[in-house]
C-alpha positions in Angstrom: 8.6 27.4 -22.6 11.0 26.3 -25.3 12.4 22.8 -25.6 16.0 22.7 -24.4 18.9 20.4 -23.5 19.2 19.1 -19.9 15.7 20.2 -19.0 15.6 18.4 -15.7 18.9 19.8 -14.5 18.0 23.3 -15.6 14.7 23.2 -13.7 16.6 22.2 -10.5 19.1 25.0 -11.1 16.2 27.5 -11.6 14.5 26.5 -8.4 17.7 26.8 -6.4 18.4 30.2 -8.0 14.9 31.5 -7.2 15.6 30.8 -3.6 18.3 33.6 -3.8 15.7 36.2 -4.9 14.0 38.4 -2.4 12.2 41.7 -2.8 14.3 44.5 -4.4 15.6 44.8 -7.9 16.8 42.0 -10.2 18.4 41.8 -13.6 17.6 38.7 -15.7 19.4 37.8 -19.0 17.8 35.6 -21.7 18.3 31.9 -21.9 16.6 28.6 -21.0 18.1 28.3 -17.5 17.1 31.8 -16.6 13.6 31.0 -18.0 13.3 28.1 -15.5 14.4 30.6 -12.8 11.7 33.0 -13.8 9.2 30.2 -13.6 10.3 29.3 -10.1 10.2 33.0 -9.1 6.7 33.2 -10.4 5.6 30.2 -8.4 6.9 31.9 -5.2 4.9 35.0 -6.1 7.2 37.6 -4.4 5.9 41.0 -3.7 7.9 44.2 -4.2 10.3 42.8 -6.8 11.4 44.9 -9.8 12.8 42.9 -12.7 14.9 44.5 -15.4 15.3 42.1 -18.3 16.0 41.9 -22.0 14.3 38.5 -22.2 10.7 38.7 -23.5 10.3 35.1 -22.4 11.2 35.9 -18.7 8.9 38.9 -18.8 6.0 36.8 -20.2 6.5 34.2 -17.4 6.6 36.9 -14.7 3.7 38.9 -15.9 1.2 36.7 -14.0 2.6 38.0 -10.7 1.0 41.3 -9.7 3.7 41.9 -7.1 6.4 42.1 -9.7 7.2 45.2 -11.8 8.8 44.3 -15.1 11.1 46.7 -17.1 12.1 45.6 -20.6 15.3 47.1 -22.0 14.4 47.6 -25.6 17.0 47.1 -28.3 17.6 44.9 -31.3 15.3 41.9 -31.6 17.3 38.6 -31.2 14.9 36.0 -32.5 17.1 33.0 -31.4 16.4 33.8 -27.7 13.3 36.0 -28.0 15.4 38.7 -26.4 16.6 42.3 -26.9 20.2 43.3 -27.3 22.7 45.8 -28.6 23.6 49.3 -27.6 20.0 50.5 -26.8 19.6 47.6 -24.3 22.9 48.4 -22.7 22.0 52.1 -22.4 18.8 51.1 -20.6 20.6 48.7 -18.2 23.1 51.4 -17.3 20.2 53.4 -15.8 19.7 50.8 -13.1 21.5 49.5 -10.1 20.0 46.1 -9.0 20.5 44.0 -5.9 21.0 40.8 -8.0 21.8 39.8 -11.5 21.0 36.3 -12.7 22.6 35.1 -15.9 23.3 31.8 -17.6 26.2 31.1 -19.9 27.1 29.1 -23.0 30.5 27.8 -21.8 33.1 28.1 -19.1 36.6 27.3 -20.3 39.5 25.8 -18.3 40.8 29.2 -17.4 37.5 30.2 -15.8 36.4 32.5 -18.7 32.6 32.9 -19.1 31.8 32.5 -22.8 28.8 33.1 -25.0 27.8 32.6 -28.6 26.5 36.1 -29.5 28.1 39.4 -28.9 24.7 41.2 -28.9 23.8 39.3 -25.8 27.2 39.5 -24.1 27.3 43.3 -24.1 23.9 43.5 -22.3 24.8 40.7 -19.7 28.1 42.5 -19.0 26.3 45.7 -18.3 23.9 43.9 -16.0 26.8 42.3 -14.0 28.5 45.6 -13.8 25.4 47.2 -12.3 24.5 44.5 -9.8 25.6 44.1 -6.2 25.4 40.3 -6.3 26.0 38.3 -9.5 24.6 34.8 -9.9 25.7 32.5 -12.7 23.6 29.5 -13.7 25.4 26.7 -15.4 24.5 23.0 -15.8 27.4 20.5 -15.9 27.7 20.5 -19.7 28.8 24.2 -19.7 32.2 23.2 -18.2 33.1 21.2 -21.4 32.0 23.6 -24.1 33.6 26.4 -26.0 32.2 29.7 -27.3 33.6 32.8 -28.9 32.5 35.9 -26.9 33.9 36.6 -23.4 31.4 37.8 -20.8 33.9 37.8 -18.0 35.5 35.4 -15.5 34.4 33.3 -12.6 35.9 35.9 -10.3 33.3 38.4 -11.7 30.4 36.4 -10.2 29.5 36.0 -6.5 27.6 32.7 -6.8 27.5 29.8 -9.2 24.4 27.6 -9.2 24.9 24.3 -10.9 23.6 20.7 -10.9 26.9 18.9 -10.3 30.1 19.7 -8.6 32.7 20.6 -11.2 36.0 18.9 -11.7 38.8 19.7 -9.2 40.5 22.3 -11.4 37.3 24.3 -11.8 36.5 23.9 -8.1 40.0 25.4 -7.4 39.2 28.3 -9.8 35.9 28.9 -7.9 37.7 28.9 -4.6 40.4 31.3 -5.8 37.7 33.6 -7.2 35.8 33.5 -3.9 32.7 32.4 -5.8 30.2 30.5 -3.7 28.8 27.4 -5.3 25.2 26.3 -4.8 24.4 22.7 -5.9 20.8 22.3 -7.0 19.1 19.5 -5.2 18.1 16.4 -7.0 14.5 15.6 -6.7 
């Protein structure tokens, strides 16, 4: 696994998110917090799970589980995240309807907009959210104070936020108004 900021918090978030995964079909986007979720899913060794992902890292983590079927999207190589993106990846995602999508995010602004740093990743994540029944957003506490350029969506577009700390009151109000359930990852 790559080195990343807030590693302890992201592992806790990943474990909490993995608890939301049952058999069925799952979208996974690239990113370090999703990678910790893939690790926690692999440790649980679920049977009958289909994973559709554009993250080669998540696919490599999950490959050790014979009960998981992995589908890679194809697309343009995005070396920074060891992922696949662009129109070909979106086209593949549009062929699926999954029970759950799990994504992380670069930033959440004061208005509740979900922001990322690369458009090639955003278009794929947006397609995954559009084609999932339940949408889970993973965000450690630092994401609430960052800015980024490309808009993935809004807090109202996700059903569950998994985070390591309760957000400030204004963000908590946005979550309430969006009817987005918050799961606080347990401290170990």
